[in-house]
C-alpha positions as CSV (number, residue, x, y, z in Angstrom):
1,M,-26.5,-24.0,-21.5
2,E,-24.3,-21.1,-20.6
3,E,-27.2,-18.8,-20.0
4,K,-28.9,-21.3,-17.7
5,I,-25.6,-21.7,-15.7
6,K,-25.3,-17.9,-15.5
7,E,-28.8,-17.6,-14.1
8,L,-28.1,-20.2,-11.5
9,I,-24.9,-18.5,-10.5
10,D,-26.8,-15.2,-10.2
11,D,-29.2,-17.1,-7.8
12,L,-26.2,-18.0,-5.7
13,R,-24.5,-14.6,-5.7
14,P,-26.5,-13.1,-2.8
15,L,-25.5,-15.9,-0.6
16,I,-21.9,-15.6,-1.4
17,N,-22.0,-11.8,-1.1
18,Q,-23.3,-12.2,2.5
19,D,-20.0,-13.7,3.5
20,G,-18.0,-10.9,1.7
21,G,-17.3,-12.9,-1.4
22,D,-18.4,-12.9,-5.0
23,I,-18.7,-15.5,-7.9
24,E,-18.1,-15.0,-11.6
25,F,-18.9,-17.3,-14.4
26,I,-15.8,-17.9,-16.6
27,R,-16.9,-20.6,-19.1
28,Y,-18.6,-24.0,-19.6
29,E,-16.4,-26.6,-21.3
30,D,-16.4,-30.4,-21.5
31,K,-19.2,-30.6,-18.9
32,Y,-17.3,-28.5,-16.4
33,V,-18.2,-25.1,-15.1
34,Y,-15.3,-22.7,-14.6
35,I,-15.9,-19.9,-12.1
36,K,-13.8,-17.4,-10.2
37,L,-14.4,-16.8,-6.5
38,S,-13.3,-13.4,-5.2
39,G,-13.4,-11.3,-2.2
40,A,-13.5,-13.1,1.1
41,C,-14.1,-16.4,-0.7
42,S,-10.9,-16.3,-2.8
43,H,-8.7,-17.6,0.0
44,C,-11.2,-18.9,2.5
45,F,-10.4,-22.0,4.5
46,Y,-13.8,-23.4,3.5
47,Q,-13.5,-22.7,-0.2
48,D,-13.4,-26.4,-1.2
49,D,-16.5,-27.1,0.8
50,T,-18.3,-24.1,-0.7
51,L,-17.3,-25.4,-4.2
52,S,-18.3,-29.1,-3.6
53,F,-21.2,-29.0,-1.3
54,G,-22.6,-25.7,-2.2
55,I,-22.0,-24.5,-5.8
56,E,-21.3,-27.8,-7.5
57,A,-24.2,-29.6,-5.7
58,Y,-26.6,-26.9,-6.6
59,L,-25.6,-26.7,-10.3
60,K,-25.6,-30.5,-10.7
61,N,-29.0,-30.7,-9.1
62,E,-30.4,-28.2,-11.6
63,I,-28.3,-29.4,-14.7
64,P,-27.4,-33.1,-14.3
65,E,-25.1,-32.9,-17.3
66,I,-22.6,-30.9,-15.3
67,E,-19.7,-33.1,-14.0
68,G,-18.0,-30.5,-11.9
69,V,-17.1,-27.0,-11.0
70,I,-13.6,-25.6,-11.1
71,N,-12.4,-22.4,-9.4
72,V,-9.8,-20.6,-11.5
73,E,-7.5,-17.8,-10.5
74,L,-7.0,-15.2,-13.1
């Protein structure tokens, strides 16, 4: 499961890089994907929209078992 999630995140990375940000897979636990947004995305006003309507929607569409995506700050 984690390898598939990492592949999907790698598919999203160029889109996030275009806006000056980056995305890193942290872990998959209890049906939740933990990621870290960095660069311009780390404190962007639209971060919640990117998480919900972009990243989470894409991952759930590809892997229906996923219940959500959580951005963690390390």
